Steps between C-alpha positions, in 0.01 A plus 500: 500500500772722367642233276165463312419686187340834587273507201223281392563238232222338294692165505534503885161649588162382607207734542263463814177708459344476855133523577381775253132396562164644407345531837817634671579754228209749588638526861818667350548874398335495150762682285786317657312167443446576140874562465581173675280302273649673189853435622425135595360461156808639342719266706287197406506588122868563505557171688291318226700681212835410665414155629545587864309256719215649713300395806176670590334452845162554651443552870182315607326554163168387642492812704718738311416396147724408213778694324364815343373444145748754353772253580330173437574472127882525573521223739629177348414251793221508761564717802627327817248530779637567848393600849847577633623856466848409372485322167800295608271344771298342221656166384366536162663827446828364609459220249462756215824677615773402257832408644694637199329835532672689785304811470135548600311823383214577738193715439146522628339563835519580778832638527529479880346161546526243211770679296727565807468154644548335156803714431657429837449123467635495143809670623539242776477234228800651318311668226584852377182699535395793290192691628327716233408804695251642247328151480431458863229666730367521853188660615707742704786678333708503824474125522635469137793734581577308816494171315730625220745629758500169682546299176790729387667463832452130486684485163223511237562711190225760463432586137224616275317337206677695225840443635440131550348421165796679323738311709329180395525616127869611523500632134297755305423279204269216390136426524497462878637854538246638256207338686627593847572860393134523396391367831667774697391797295 
């Protein structure tokens, strides 16, 4: 991993928003969940502005509902349904992974289950994985802390929403910069 670029690049990245679903969200700590939804929204909007491909997944939507409405308008293609915890265990997810994008930015829930397993599997596939700490959540804060430690130890780059979108931008000029600056205020 050391030879890979240590910052996210819009031209090399794909964004994966994992299982931010309507019936699962109320089980999370409320204020943290609101922040995660806001940050996932910023990531999706920035991805759209900067032409960063994104994949959205839903874990068993018949039982857990669909992606929260706050994010639905930012999604460019229908979410991928799955019943496996790791997104990489879903063949359709893997078909959407772009070979020429070596970086995958991961956000969503839950940190210690689907995010952790997805991140570890993406690493084993040779991807450079960026986990957006302020855009992931677990019902139990200790589980999130443990998951972040495990992902960092495995080689994931732990970052935050604002750092990531400004790494994607690279410059403080242009329409995308103006739009993204408004999103993070």
